[in-house]
Every structure is written in C-alpha cells, then in structure tokens.
PyMOL Python script that loads the backbone (N, CA, C, O; Angstrom):
from pymol import cmd

cmd.read_pdbstr("""\
ATOM      1  N   MET A   1       4.286  19.221  -1.089  1.00  0.00           N
ATOM      2  CA  MET A   1       3.631  18.226  -0.260  1.00  0.00           C
ATOM      3  C   MET A   1       3.416  18.830   1.130  1.00  0.00           C
ATOM      4  O   MET A   1       4.314  19.446   1.706  1.00  0.00           O
ATOM      5  N   THR A   2       2.245  18.642   1.633  1.00  0.00           N
ATOM      6  CA  THR A   2       1.949  19.134   2.981  1.00  0.00           C
ATOM      7  C   THR A   2       2.514  18.163   4.016  1.00  0.00           C
ATOM      8  O   THR A   2       2.857  17.024   3.698  1.00  0.00           O
ATOM      9  N   GLY A   3       2.601  18.624   5.234  1.00  0.00           N
ATOM     10  CA  GLY A   3       3.028  17.744   6.321  1.00  0.00           C
ATOM     11  C   GLY A   3       2.066  16.588   6.499  1.00  0.00           C
ATOM     12  O   GLY A   3       2.485  15.463   6.772  1.00  0.00           O
ATOM     13  N   GLU A   4       0.771  16.858   6.345  1.00  0.00           N
ATOM     14  CA  GLU A   4      -0.247  15.814   6.475  1.00  0.00           C
ATOM     15  C   GLU A   4      -0.052  14.724   5.412  1.00  0.00           C
ATOM     16  O   GLU A   4      -0.155  13.534   5.707  1.00  0.00           O
ATOM     17  N   GLN A   5       0.228  15.146   4.180  1.00  0.00           N
ATOM     18  CA  GLN A   5       0.443  14.164   3.122  1.00  0.00           C
ATOM     19  C   GLN A   5       1.736  13.382   3.364  1.00  0.00           C
ATOM     20  O   GLN A   5       1.771  12.169   3.158  1.00  0.00           O
ATOM     21  N   ALA A   6       2.783  14.056   3.794  1.00  0.00           N
ATOM     22  CA  ALA A   6       4.046  13.372   4.075  1.00  0.00           C
ATOM     23  C   ALA A   6       3.860  12.317   5.161  1.00  0.00           C
ATOM     24  O   ALA A   6       4.391  11.211   5.059  1.00  0.00           O
ATOM     25  N   LEU A   7       3.109  12.663   6.192  1.00  0.00           N
ATOM     26  CA  LEU A   7       2.847  11.710   7.266  1.00  0.00           C
ATOM     27  C   LEU A   7       2.030  10.524   6.747  1.00  0.00           C
ATOM     28  O   LEU A   7       2.281   9.382   7.133  1.00  0.00           O
ATOM     29  N   ALA A   8       1.061  10.789   5.881  1.00  0.00           N
ATOM     30  CA  ALA A   8       0.243   9.708   5.316  1.00  0.00           C
ATOM     31  C   ALA A   8       1.083   8.777   4.454  1.00  0.00           C
ATOM     32  O   ALA A   8       0.901   7.560   4.501  1.00  0.00           O
ATOM     33  N   VAL A   9       2.004   9.334   3.664  1.00  0.00           N
ATOM     34  CA  VAL A   9       2.896   8.508   2.836  1.00  0.00           C
ATOM     35  C   VAL A   9       3.776   7.632   3.730  1.00  0.00           C
ATOM     36  O   VAL A   9       3.931   6.440   3.467  1.00  0.00           O
ATOM     37  N   ARG A  10       4.345   8.209   4.771  1.00  0.00           N
ATOM     38  CA  ARG A  10       5.228   7.456   5.681  1.00  0.00           C
ATOM     39  C   ARG A  10       4.448   6.385   6.440  1.00  0.00           C
ATOM     40  O   ARG A  10       4.954   5.285   6.660  1.00  0.00           O
ATOM     41  N   THR A  11       3.220   6.706   6.840  1.00  0.00           N
ATOM     42  CA  THR A  11       2.384   5.732   7.540  1.00  0.00           C
ATOM     43  C   THR A  11       2.073   4.551   6.629  1.00  0.00           C
ATOM     44  O   THR A  11       2.148   3.395   7.047  1.00  0.00           O
ATOM     45  N   THR A  12       1.724   4.850   5.388  1.00  0.00           N
ATOM     46  CA  THR A  12       1.438   3.790   4.416  1.00  0.00           C
ATOM     47  C   THR A  12       2.676   2.940   4.184  1.00  0.00           C
ATOM     48  O   THR A  12       2.597   1.711   4.182  1.00  0.00           O
ATOM     49  N   ASP A  13       3.805   3.581   3.990  1.00  0.00           N
ATOM     50  CA  ASP A  13       5.059   2.868   3.770  1.00  0.00           C
ATOM     51  C   ASP A  13       5.398   1.969   4.958  1.00  0.00           C
ATOM     52  O   ASP A  13       5.806   0.821   4.782  1.00  0.00           O
ATOM     53  N   ALA A  14       5.227   2.499   6.164  1.00  0.00           N
ATOM     54  CA  ALA A  14       5.519   1.711   7.365  1.00  0.00           C
ATOM     55  C   ALA A  14       4.585   0.509   7.478  1.00  0.00           C
ATOM     56  O   ALA A  14       5.022  -0.573   7.871  1.00  0.00           O
ATOM     57  N   ALA A  15       3.326   0.680   7.146  1.00  0.00           N
ATOM     58  CA  ALA A  15       2.371  -0.441   7.211  1.00  0.00           C
ATOM     59  C   ALA A  15       2.764  -1.543   6.232  1.00  0.00           C
ATOM     60  O   ALA A  15       2.775  -2.720   6.591  1.00  0.00           O
ATOM     61  N   ILE A  16       3.084  -1.167   5.011  1.00  0.00           N
ATOM     62  CA  ILE A  16       3.448  -2.168   4.005  1.00  0.00           C
ATOM     63  C   ILE A  16       4.741  -2.874   4.408  1.00  0.00           C
ATOM     64  O   ILE A  16       4.844  -4.093   4.275  1.00  0.00           O
ATOM     65  N   HIS A  17       5.717  -2.128   4.893  1.00  0.00           N
ATOM     66  CA  HIS A  17       6.981  -2.753   5.296  1.00  0.00           C
ATOM     67  C   HIS A  17       6.849  -3.555   6.585  1.00  0.00           C
ATOM     68  O   HIS A  17       7.633  -4.475   6.817  1.00  0.00           O
ATOM     69  N   THR A  18       5.884  -3.230   7.418  1.00  0.00           N
ATOM     70  CA  THR A  18       5.600  -4.061   8.590  1.00  0.00           C
ATOM     71  C   THR A  18       5.186  -5.449   8.129  1.00  0.00           C
ATOM     72  O   THR A  18       5.630  -6.453   8.686  1.00  0.00           O
ATOM     73  N   TRP A  19       4.339  -5.502   7.114  1.00  0.00           N
ATOM     74  CA  TRP A  19       3.924  -6.787   6.557  1.00  0.00           C
ATOM     75  C   TRP A  19       5.134  -7.507   5.963  1.00  0.00           C
ATOM     76  O   TRP A  19       5.306  -8.707   6.179  1.00  0.00           O
ATOM     77  N   ASP A  20       5.975  -6.784   5.215  1.00  0.00           N
ATOM     78  CA  ASP A  20       7.181  -7.385   4.621  1.00  0.00           C
ATOM     79  C   ASP A  20       8.039  -8.048   5.695  1.00  0.00           C
ATOM     80  O   ASP A  20       8.472  -9.190   5.540  1.00  0.00           O
ATOM     81  N   LEU A  21       8.277  -7.325   6.779  1.00  0.00           N
ATOM     82  CA  LEU A  21       9.113  -7.863   7.856  1.00  0.00           C
ATOM     83  C   LEU A  21       8.461  -9.059   8.537  1.00  0.00           C
ATOM     84  O   LEU A  21       9.129 -10.046   8.842  1.00  0.00           O
ATOM     85  N   ALA A  22       7.162  -8.970   8.773  1.00  0.00           N
ATOM     86  CA  ALA A  22       6.459 -10.102   9.383  1.00  0.00           C
ATOM     87  C   ALA A  22       6.596 -11.338   8.518  1.00  0.00           C
ATOM     88  O   ALA A  22       6.853 -12.430   9.024  1.00  0.00           O
ATOM     89  N   ARG A  23       6.428 -11.175   7.233  1.00  0.00           N
ATOM     90  CA  ARG A  23       6.568 -12.308   6.315  1.00  0.00           C
ATOM     91  C   ARG A  23       7.994 -12.854   6.353  1.00  0.00           C
ATOM     92  O   ARG A  23       8.199 -14.068   6.353  1.00  0.00           O
ATOM     93  N   ALA A  24       8.970 -11.960   6.384  1.00  0.00           N
ATOM     94  CA  ALA A  24      10.375 -12.374   6.351  1.00  0.00           C
ATOM     95  C   ALA A  24      10.783 -13.189   7.570  1.00  0.00           C
ATOM     96  O   ALA A  24      11.627 -14.079   7.468  1.00  0.00           O
ATOM     97  N   VAL A  25      10.189 -12.889   8.727  1.00  0.00           N
ATOM     98  CA  VAL A  25      10.575 -13.592   9.957  1.00  0.00           C
ATOM     99  C   VAL A  25       9.525 -14.613  10.389  1.00  0.00           C
ATOM    100  O   VAL A  25       9.571 -15.140  11.500  1.00  0.00           O
ATOM    101  N   ASN A  26       8.585 -14.879   9.495  1.00  0.00           N
ATOM    102  CA  ASN A  26       7.541 -15.885   9.751  1.00  0.00           C
ATOM    103  C   ASN A  26       6.700 -15.529  10.986  1.00  0.00           C
ATOM    104  O   ASN A  26       6.353 -16.394  11.790  1.00  0.00           O
ATOM    105  N   ALA A  27       6.384 -14.243  11.112  1.00  0.00           N
ATOM    106  CA  ALA A  27       5.538 -13.752  12.211  1.00  0.00           C
ATOM    107  C   ALA A  27       4.113 -13.552  11.684  1.00  0.00           C
ATOM    108  O   ALA A  27       3.901 -13.601  10.473  1.00  0.00           O
ATOM    109  N   PRO A  28       3.153 -13.334  12.549  1.00  0.00           N
ATOM    110  CA  PRO A  28       1.790 -13.053  12.081  1.00  0.00           C
ATOM    111  C   PRO A  28       1.782 -11.846  11.139  1.00  0.00           C
ATOM    112  O   PRO A  28       2.391 -10.816  11.430  1.00  0.00           O
ATOM    113  N   GLU A  29       1.088 -11.985  10.009  1.00  0.00           N
ATOM    114  CA  GLU A  29       1.117 -10.972   8.956  1.00  0.00           C
ATOM    115  C   GLU A  29      -0.107 -10.067   8.929  1.00  0.00           C
ATOM    116  O   GLU A  29      -0.215  -9.203   8.059  1.00  0.00           O
ATOM    117  N   LYS A  30      -1.026 -10.252   9.865  1.00  0.00           N
ATOM    118  CA  LYS A  30      -2.247  -9.461   9.840  1.00  0.00           C
ATOM    119  C   LYS A  30      -1.961  -8.029  10.298  1.00  0.00           C
ATOM    120  O   LYS A  30      -1.460  -7.798  11.399  1.00  0.00           O
ATOM    121  N   LEU A  31      -2.292  -7.079   9.428  1.00  0.00           N
ATOM    122  CA  LEU A  31      -2.160  -5.670   9.762  1.00  0.00           C
ATOM    123  C   LEU A  31      -3.438  -5.189  10.447  1.00  0.00           C
ATOM    124  O   LEU A  31      -4.475  -5.844  10.350  1.00  0.00           O
ATOM    125  N   ASP A  32      -3.372  -4.075  11.122  1.00  0.00           N
ATOM    126  CA  ASP A  32      -4.533  -3.504  11.777  1.00  0.00           C
ATOM    127  C   ASP A  32      -5.605  -3.224  10.716  1.00  0.00           C
ATOM    128  O   ASP A  32      -5.361  -2.448   9.792  1.00  0.00           O
ATOM    129  N   PRO A  33      -6.777  -3.836  10.832  1.00  0.00           N
ATOM    130  CA  PRO A  33      -7.814  -3.672   9.813  1.00  0.00           C
ATOM    131  C   PRO A  33      -8.272  -2.229   9.617  1.00  0.00           C
ATOM    132  O   PRO A  33      -8.598  -1.834   8.497  1.00  0.00           O
ATOM    133  N   GLU A  34      -8.301  -1.440  10.687  1.00  0.00           N
ATOM    134  CA  GLU A  34      -8.710  -0.040  10.545  1.00  0.00           C
ATOM    135  C   GLU A  34      -7.659   0.766   9.781  1.00  0.00           C
ATOM    136  O   GLU A  34      -8.000   1.648   8.994  1.00  0.00           O
ATOM    137  N   LEU A  35      -6.389   0.463  10.015  1.00  0.00           N
ATOM    138  CA  LEU A  35      -5.324   1.143   9.276  1.00  0.00           C
ATOM    139  C   LEU A  35      -5.378   0.758   7.805  1.00  0.00           C
ATOM    140  O   LEU A  35      -5.272   1.622   6.934  1.00  0.00           O
ATOM    141  N   VAL A  36      -5.540  -0.520   7.523  1.00  0.00           N
ATOM    142  CA  VAL A  36      -5.640  -0.995   6.136  1.00  0.00           C
ATOM    143  C   VAL A  36      -6.810  -0.308   5.436  1.00  0.00           C
ATOM    144  O   VAL A  36      -6.669   0.155   4.304  1.00  0.00           O
ATOM    145  N   ALA A  37      -7.955  -0.238   6.098  1.00  0.00           N
ATOM    146  CA  ALA A  37      -9.135   0.415   5.513  1.00  0.00           C
ATOM    147  C   ALA A  37      -8.859   1.889   5.246  1.00  0.00           C
ATOM    148  O   ALA A  37      -9.207   2.399   4.181  1.00  0.00           O
ATOM    149  N   TRP A  38      -8.240   2.577   6.195  1.00  0.00           N
ATOM    150  CA  TRP A  38      -7.944   3.995   6.025  1.00  0.00           C
ATOM    151  C   TRP A  38      -7.013   4.209   4.835  1.00  0.00           C
ATOM    152  O   TRP A  38      -7.252   5.084   4.003  1.00  0.00           O
ATOM    153  N   ILE A  39      -5.956   3.411   4.757  1.00  0.00           N
ATOM    154  CA  ILE A  39      -5.006   3.547   3.643  1.00  0.00           C
ATOM    155  C   ILE A  39      -5.722   3.308   2.317  1.00  0.00           C
ATOM    156  O   ILE A  39      -5.600   4.108   1.390  1.00  0.00           O
ATOM    157  N   GLU A  40      -6.459   2.223   2.228  1.00  0.00           N
ATOM    158  CA  GLU A  40      -7.131   1.890   0.974  1.00  0.00           C
ATOM    159  C   GLU A  40      -8.116   2.984   0.562  1.00  0.00           C
ATOM    160  O   GLU A  40      -8.186   3.347  -0.612  1.00  0.00           O
ATOM    161  N   GLU A  41      -8.866   3.502   1.513  1.00  0.00           N
ATOM    162  CA  GLU A  41      -9.864   4.526   1.210  1.00  0.00           C
ATOM    163  C   GLU A  41      -9.244   5.870   0.822  1.00  0.00           C
ATOM    164  O   GLU A  41      -9.905   6.694   0.189  1.00  0.00           O
ATOM    165  N   HIS A  42      -7.989   6.097   1.193  1.00  0.00           N
ATOM    166  CA  HIS A  42      -7.352   7.393   0.940  1.00  0.00           C
ATOM    167  C   HIS A  42      -6.142   7.314   0.005  1.00  0.00           C
ATOM    168  O   HIS A  42      -5.394   8.287  -0.094  1.00  0.00           O
ATOM    169  N   LEU A  43      -5.929   6.212  -0.668  1.00  0.00           N
ATOM    170  CA  LEU A  43      -4.732   6.068  -1.515  1.00  0.00           C
ATOM    171  C   LEU A  43      -4.581   7.200  -2.522  1.00  0.00           C
ATOM    172  O   LEU A  43      -3.488   7.744  -2.681  1.00  0.00           O
ATOM    173  N   ALA A  44      -5.657   7.560  -3.201  1.00  0.00           N
ATOM    174  CA  ALA A  44      -5.567   8.624  -4.202  1.00  0.00           C
ATOM    175  C   ALA A  44      -5.123   9.935  -3.569  1.00  0.00           C
ATOM    176  O   ALA A  44      -4.317  10.662  -4.149  1.00  0.00           O
ATOM    177  N   GLU A  45      -5.642  10.242  -2.383  1.00  0.00           N
ATOM    178  CA  GLU A  45      -5.260  11.473  -1.675  1.00  0.00           C
ATOM    179  C   GLU A  45      -3.831  11.389  -1.145  1.00  0.00           C
ATOM    180  O   GLU A  45      -3.081  12.363  -1.201  1.00  0.00           O
ATOM    181  N   ILE A  46      -3.467  10.232  -0.639  1.00  0.00           N
ATOM    182  CA  ILE A  46      -2.135  10.056  -0.062  1.00  0.00           C
ATOM    183  C   ILE A  46      -1.059  10.317  -1.105  1.00  0.00           C
ATOM    184  O   ILE A  46      -0.053  10.964  -0.811  1.00  0.00           O
ATOM    185  N   TYR A  47      -1.263   9.818  -2.326  1.00  0.00           N
ATOM    186  CA  TYR A  47      -0.252   9.940  -3.373  1.00  0.00           C
ATOM    187  C   TYR A  47      -0.569  11.015  -4.399  1.00  0.00           C
ATOM    188  O   TYR A  47       0.078  11.069  -5.446  1.00  0.00           O
ATOM    189  N   ALA A  48      -1.555  11.881  -4.125  1.00  0.00           N
ATOM    190  CA  ALA A  48      -1.933  12.949  -5.056  1.00  0.00           C
ATOM    191  C   ALA A  48      -0.740  13.854  -5.361  1.00  0.00           C
ATOM    192  O   ALA A  48      -0.047  14.314  -4.454  1.00  0.00           O
ATOM    193  N   GLY A  49      -0.518  14.096  -6.632  1.00  0.00           N
ATOM    194  CA  GLY A  49       0.547  15.002  -7.051  1.00  0.00           C
ATOM    195  C   GLY A  49       1.934  14.407  -7.067  1.00  0.00           C
ATOM    196  O   GLY A  49       2.883  15.082  -7.465  1.00  0.00           O
ATOM    197  N   LEU A  50       2.083  13.169  -6.649  1.00  0.00           N
ATOM    198  CA  LEU A  50       3.406  12.546  -6.642  1.00  0.00           C
ATOM    199  C   LEU A  50       3.650  11.832  -7.974  1.00  0.00           C
ATOM    200  O   LEU A  50       2.726  11.278  -8.570  1.00  0.00           O
ATOM    201  N   ALA A  51       4.892  11.852  -8.428  1.00  0.00           N
ATOM    202  CA  ALA A  51       5.222  11.232  -9.710  1.00  0.00           C
ATOM    203  C   ALA A  51       5.032   9.719  -9.678  1.00  0.00           C
ATOM    204  O   ALA A  51       4.654   9.116 -10.683  1.00  0.00           O
ATOM    205  N   GLU A  52       5.289   9.122  -8.552  1.00  0.00           N
ATOM    206  CA  GLU A  52       5.151   7.674  -8.418  1.00  0.00           C
ATOM    207  C   GLU A  52       4.023   7.364  -7.448  1.00  0.00           C
ATOM    208  O   GLU A  52       3.923   7.973  -6.383  1.00  0.00           O
ATOM    209  N   SER A  53       3.186   6.425  -7.818  1.00  0.00           N
ATOM    210  CA  SER A  53       2.039   6.066  -6.990  1.00  0.00           C
ATOM    211  C   SER A  53       1.638   4.629  -7.272  1.00  0.00           C
ATOM    212  O   SER A  53       1.675   4.193  -8.422  1.00  0.00           O
ATOM    213  N   PRO A  54       1.258   3.893  -6.248  1.00  0.00           N
ATOM    214  CA  PRO A  54       0.823   2.511  -6.480  1.00  0.00           C
ATOM    215  C   PRO A  54      -0.518   2.441  -7.208  1.00  0.00           C
ATOM    216  O   PRO A  54      -0.912   1.366  -7.660  1.00  0.00           O
ATOM    217  N   VAL A  55      -1.219   3.552  -7.330  1.00  0.00           N
ATOM    218  CA  VAL A  55      -2.532   3.548  -7.979  1.00  0.00           C
ATOM    219  C   VAL A  55      -2.555   4.320  -9.291  1.00  0.00           C
ATOM    220  O   VAL A  55      -3.619   4.454  -9.895  1.00  0.00           O
ATOM    221  N   SER A  56      -1.438   4.821  -9.743  1.00  0.00           N
ATOM    222  CA  SER A  56      -1.382   5.568 -10.991  1.00  0.00           C
ATOM    223  C   SER A  56      -1.017   4.656 -12.148  1.00  0.00           C
ATOM    224  O   SER A  56      -0.057   3.889 -12.070  1.00  0.00           O
ATOM    225  N   ALA A  57      -1.789   4.746 -13.219  1.00  0.00           N
ATOM    226  CA  ALA A  57      -1.505   3.937 -14.413  1.00  0.00           C
ATOM    227  C   ALA A  57      -0.172   4.332 -15.033  1.00  0.00           C
ATOM    228  O   ALA A  57       0.471   3.516 -15.694  1.00  0.00           O
ATOM    229  N   GLY A  58       0.246   5.576 -14.825  1.00  0.00           N
ATOM    230  CA  GLY A  58       1.476   6.062 -15.430  1.00  0.00           C
ATOM    231  C   GLY A  58       2.728   5.866 -14.593  1.00  0.00           C
ATOM    232  O   GLY A  58       3.799   6.330 -14.982  1.00  0.00           O
ATOM    233  N   THR A  59       2.625   5.199 -13.468  1.00  0.00           N
ATOM    234  CA  THR A  59       3.802   5.006 -12.616  1.00  0.00           C
ATOM    235  C   THR A  59       4.841   4.148 -13.323  1.00  0.00           C
ATOM    236  O   THR A  59       4.498   3.254 -14.096  1.00  0.00           O
ATOM    237  N   THR A  60       6.101   4.423 -13.055  1.00  0.00           N
ATOM    238  CA  THR A  60       7.182   3.647 -13.675  1.00  0.00           C
ATOM    239  C   THR A  60       7.557   2.434 -12.827  1.00  0.00           C
ATOM    240  O   THR A  60       8.383   1.617 -13.235  1.00  0.00           O
ATOM    241  N   HIS A  61       6.955   2.319 -11.657  1.00  0.00           N
ATOM    242  CA  HIS A  61       7.267   1.259 -10.695  1.00  0.00           C
ATOM    243  C   HIS A  61       8.706   1.359 -10.213  1.00  0.00           C
ATOM    244  O   HIS A  61       9.313   0.359  -9.829  1.00  0.00           O
ATOM    245  N   ARG A  62       9.243   2.567 -10.236  1.00  0.00           N
ATOM    246  CA  ARG A  62      10.574   2.801  -9.709  1.00  0.00           C
ATOM    247  C   ARG A  62      10.579   2.664  -8.194  1.00  0.00           C
ATOM    248  O   ARG A  62      11.553   2.182  -7.616  1.00  0.00           O
ATOM    249  N   PHE A  63       9.495   3.087  -7.547  1.00  0.00           N
ATOM    250  CA  PHE A  63       9.402   3.015  -6.093  1.00  0.00           C
ATOM    251  C   PHE A  63       8.407   1.967  -5.623  1.00  0.00           C
ATOM    252  O   PHE A  63       8.449   1.543  -4.468  1.00  0.00           O
ATOM    253  N   PHE A  64       7.522   1.551  -6.502  1.00  0.00           N
ATOM    254  CA  PHE A  64       6.492   0.587  -6.149  1.00  0.00           C
ATOM    255  C   PHE A  64       6.576  -0.589  -7.100  1.00  0.00           C
ATOM    256  O   PHE A  64       6.633  -0.403  -8.315  1.00  0.00           O
ATOM    257  N   ALA A  65       6.585  -1.791  -6.564  1.00  0.00           N
ATOM    258  CA  ALA A  65       6.564  -2.980  -7.407  1.00  0.00           C
ATOM    259  C   ALA A  65       5.222  -3.038  -8.125  1.00  0.00           C
ATOM    260  O   ALA A  65       4.192  -2.657  -7.567  1.00  0.00           O
ATOM    261  N   ALA A  66       5.240  -3.504  -9.331  1.00  0.00           N
ATOM    262  CA  ALA A  66       3.993  -3.650 -10.078  1.00  0.00           C
ATOM    263  C   ALA A  66       3.147  -4.743  -9.443  1.00  0.00           C
ATOM    264  O   ALA A  66       3.680  -5.744  -8.964  1.00  0.00           O
ATOM    265  N   PRO A  67       1.833  -4.558  -9.437  1.00  0.00           N
ATOM    266  CA  PRO A  67       0.983  -5.629  -8.909  1.00  0.00           C
ATOM    267  C   PRO A  67       1.283  -6.938  -9.619  1.00  0.00           C
ATOM    268  O   PRO A  67       1.367  -6.981 -10.847  1.00  0.00           O
ATOM    269  N   GLY A  68       1.442  -7.991  -8.857  1.00  0.00           N
ATOM    270  CA  GLY A  68       1.832  -9.276  -9.417  1.00  0.00           C
ATOM    271  C   GLY A  68       0.694 -10.087 -10.001  1.00  0.00           C
ATOM    272  O   GLY A  68       0.928 -11.008 -10.784  1.00  0.00           O
ATOM    273  N   ALA A  69      -0.515  -9.763  -9.638  1.00  0.00           N
ATOM    274  CA  ALA A  69      -1.650 -10.561 -10.103  1.00  0.00           C
ATOM    275  C   ALA A  69      -2.860  -9.649 -10.264  1.00  0.00           C
ATOM    276  O   ALA A  69      -2.943  -8.591  -9.640  1.00  0.00           O
ATOM    277  N   PRO A  70      -3.784 -10.066 -11.096  1.00  0.00           N
ATOM    278  CA  PRO A  70      -5.017  -9.270 -11.229  1.00  0.00           C
ATOM    279  C   PRO A  70      -5.884  -9.418  -9.983  1.00  0.00           C
ATOM    280  O   PRO A  70      -5.705 -10.354  -9.203  1.00  0.00           O
ATOM    281  N   PRO A  71      -6.827  -8.485  -9.797  1.00  0.00           N
ATOM    282  CA  PRO A  71      -7.729  -8.578  -8.643  1.00  0.00           C
ATOM    283  C   PRO A  71      -8.505  -9.895  -8.638  1.00  0.00           C
ATOM    284  O   PRO A  71      -8.797 -10.466  -9.689  1.00  0.00           O
ATOM    285  N   VAL A  72      -8.824 -10.353  -7.455  1.00  0.00           N
ATOM    286  CA  VAL A  72      -9.578 -11.584  -7.271  1.00  0.00           C
ATOM    287  C   VAL A  72     -10.937 -11.224  -6.678  1.00  0.00           C
ATOM    288  O   VAL A  72     -11.016 -10.405  -5.763  1.00  0.00           O
ATOM    289  N   ALA A  73     -11.990 -11.823  -7.185  1.00  0.00           N
ATOM    290  CA  ALA A  73     -13.323 -11.562  -6.644  1.00  0.00           C
ATOM    291  C   ALA A  73     -13.348 -11.920  -5.161  1.00  0.00           C
ATOM    292  O   ALA A  73     -12.874 -12.986  -4.769  1.00  0.00           O
ATOM    293  N   GLY A  74     -13.894 -11.042  -4.348  1.00  0.00           N
ATOM    294  CA  GLY A  74     -14.002 -11.294  -2.924  1.00  0.00           C
ATOM    295  C   GLY A  74     -12.698 -11.154  -2.168  1.00  0.00           C
ATOM    296  O   GLY A  74     -12.602 -11.592  -1.021  1.00  0.00           O
ATOM    297  N   GLU A  75     -11.701 -10.560  -2.777  1.00  0.00           N
ATOM    298  CA  GLU A  75     -10.383 -10.394  -2.160  1.00  0.00           C
ATOM    299  C   GLU A  75     -10.496  -9.568  -0.877  1.00  0.00           C
ATOM    300  O   GLU A  75     -11.180  -8.544  -0.856  1.00  0.00           O
ATOM    301  N   ALA A  76      -9.843  -9.998   0.169  1.00  0.00           N
ATOM    302  CA  ALA A  76      -9.847  -9.275   1.441  1.00  0.00           C
ATOM    303  C   ALA A  76      -9.130  -7.940   1.280  1.00  0.00           C
ATOM    304  O   ALA A  76      -8.249  -7.797   0.432  1.00  0.00           O
ATOM    305  N   ARG A  77      -9.507  -6.983   2.085  1.00  0.00           N
ATOM    306  CA  ARG A  77      -8.933  -5.644   1.996  1.00  0.00           C
ATOM    307  C   ARG A  77      -7.412  -5.646   2.100  1.00  0.00           C
ATOM    308  O   ARG A  77      -6.735  -4.995   1.305  1.00  0.00           O
ATOM    309  N   GLN A  78      -6.874  -6.371   3.070  1.00  0.00           N
ATOM    310  CA  GLN A  78      -5.429  -6.396   3.227  1.00  0.00           C
ATOM    311  C   GLN A  78      -4.774  -7.004   1.998  1.00  0.00           C
ATOM    312  O   GLN A  78      -3.769  -6.482   1.514  1.00  0.00           O
ATOM    313  N   ALA A  79      -5.318  -8.084   1.491  1.00  0.00           N
ATOM    314  CA  ALA A  79      -4.755  -8.729   0.297  1.00  0.00           C
ATOM    315  C   ALA A  79      -4.791  -7.783  -0.900  1.00  0.00           C
ATOM    316  O   ALA A  79      -3.842  -7.730  -1.682  1.00  0.00           O
ATOM    317  N   ARG A  80      -5.883  -7.040  -1.041  1.00  0.00           N
ATOM    318  CA  ARG A  80      -6.024  -6.094  -2.151  1.00  0.00           C
ATOM    319  C   ARG A  80      -4.989  -4.981  -2.035  1.00  0.00           C
ATOM    320  O   ARG A  80      -4.358  -4.617  -3.028  1.00  0.00           O
ATOM    321  N   LEU A  81      -4.808  -4.441  -0.838  1.00  0.00           N
ATOM    322  CA  LEU A  81      -3.830  -3.383  -0.626  1.00  0.00           C
ATOM    323  C   LEU A  81      -2.415  -3.887  -0.903  1.00  0.00           C
ATOM    324  O   LEU A  81      -1.634  -3.223  -1.586  1.00  0.00           O
ATOM    325  N   LEU A  82      -2.098  -5.044  -0.378  1.00  0.00           N
ATOM    326  CA  LEU A  82      -0.755  -5.597  -0.602  1.00  0.00           C
ATOM    327  C   LEU A  82      -0.505  -5.874  -2.078  1.00  0.00           C
ATOM    328  O   LEU A  82       0.605  -5.665  -2.567  1.00  0.00           O
ATOM    329  N   ARG A  83      -1.522  -6.342  -2.790  1.00  0.00           N
ATOM    330  CA  ARG A  83      -1.375  -6.597  -4.225  1.00  0.00           C
ATOM    331  C   ARG A  83      -1.061  -5.295  -4.959  1.00  0.00           C
ATOM    332  O   ARG A  83      -0.214  -5.276  -5.852  1.00  0.00           O
ATOM    333  N   LEU A  84      -1.742  -4.202  -4.585  1.00  0.00           N
ATOM    334  CA  LEU A  84      -1.471  -2.912  -5.223  1.00  0.00           C
ATOM    335  C   LEU A  84      -0.027  -2.477  -5.039  1.00  0.00           C
ATOM    336  O   LEU A  84       0.525  -1.776  -5.887  1.00  0.00           O
ATOM    337  N   PHE A  85       0.584  -2.886  -3.942  1.00  0.00           N
ATOM    338  CA  PHE A  85       1.970  -2.552  -3.675  1.00  0.00           C
ATOM    339  C   PHE A  85       2.937  -3.636  -4.145  1.00  0.00           C
ATOM    340  O   PHE A  85       4.110  -3.633  -3.773  1.00  0.00           O
ATOM    341  N   GLY A  86       2.446  -4.551  -4.952  1.00  0.00           N
ATOM    342  CA  GLY A  86       3.311  -5.563  -5.554  1.00  0.00           C
ATOM    343  C   GLY A  86       3.689  -6.709  -4.647  1.00  0.00           C
ATOM    344  O   GLY A  86       4.700  -7.374  -4.870  1.00  0.00           O
ATOM    345  N   ARG A  87       2.880  -6.949  -3.615  1.00  0.00           N
ATOM    346  CA  ARG A  87       3.178  -8.060  -2.698  1.00  0.00           C
ATOM    347  C   ARG A  87       2.327  -9.248  -3.059  1.00  0.00           C
ATOM    348  O   ARG A  87       2.418 -10.292  -2.413  1.00  0.00           O
TER     349      ARG A  87
END
""", "prot")
cmd.dss("prot")
cmd.show_as("cartoon", "prot")
cmd.util.cbc("prot")
cmd.orient("prot")
C-alpha cells in the first residue's frame, strides 16, 4: 500500500466515523459534500488491492458492515456512501 492509499483509507474511515459520532450525540450529521463526492468517486482506487472493501462483492464484512438496504432511486450521495458502509 502506498502512503497516498493509506491516507485515503484513513480519510474515508474518519469521515464515516465522524458521521457515526454525530449520530451518537445527536449532532448535525451532514458531512462535507466535496469530501463525500471525492470518497464515492474514488472508492475502487482507495480500497484497490485490499482484502476487505466496502465495494467488493467478495468482502467478508469483517471490517465493513454489510449494506443494510438496497439502493434507493434518487438517493443522496451521502446516504449512498453511508449505505455502502452499512449505516
């Protein structure tokens, strides 16, 4: 894994857990839209070569919760990203 990929994985993880914490303390849950867009557009690259990935059909969900619901037509970007991470 390159340093760039490691940083992208940590950034993605921090964004998702920021939402988790906001939800837990009843704070505003809106993530930065540009960050959400960047993560969504680069998910395949961010997790390329890793055994576990929120976008891999073969993932065991050891590190990522399985998506809880199927995609919804017109789903907002943040909602779609969170769903991929099992939120």
